[in-house]
N, C-alpha and C positions, 0 to 999 in steps of 0.2 A: 339929342342922342340918336344914333343911327336906328336902333330898333323901334323907336317911337314913330319913325317915318315910314315903316313898312306897312303896306297895304296888300289886299288879296285882289288881283285883277283877273280878268278873263282873257285867255289867249285866243289865237285864230281858230282853235279847235274847240272853243267854248269850255275849256277846262280851266280851272283856277290855277293861278301861278302867283308867285310873290312878286311885288313891285314896290316902288318907292313914290312917295308924294313929290319929292324934290330931287332934281338932277344932281345937285352938288352933294346931297347926302348919298345918293346912289354911287356917285364917284368915290366917295370916302369909304363906302362899304367895299367896293371893289378892290381899293387899296389895301384895306384890312385884310380881306380874304386872300389877296396875293401874298401878303406877308406871312399870314397863317399857313398857306400852302407851302411856302418855302421852308418853314419850320417843320411842317409835317413831313415833307420829303426828306428833311435832314434827320429825322428821327431824334430830335434833341431832348424832347420832354413828353413822353407818351401819356403820363399822368394828367398833365394840364390839358392836353387835347381831348382825352377821354371825358375830363370834367366839363370842358366847354361843350362838347357834343351832348352831354347829358343835360345840361342847362337848356340848350337849344331844343332838344327833344321834348323836355318837360314844358317849355313855353308853347311849342306847337300843340302838345296834347291838351294843354289848359285853353287854348284859343287865344293866348296872349298877343299873337301877331295879327289877329283879326280885329279890325276897328269898325 
């Protein structure tokens, strides 16, 4: 799963940023985000997009992305 591969890294400004343990998983995530962005720009289904954003927000608030 893509989200199980997410880790928190430190960028060049010593600030936390999201990264991945595995390059292939990162590439899969980029592909998923690209497809999601195309749908978002197309305004096809705002309910689903709002639902997904709430799930990601809750996961961040709970610290689910931090391993």
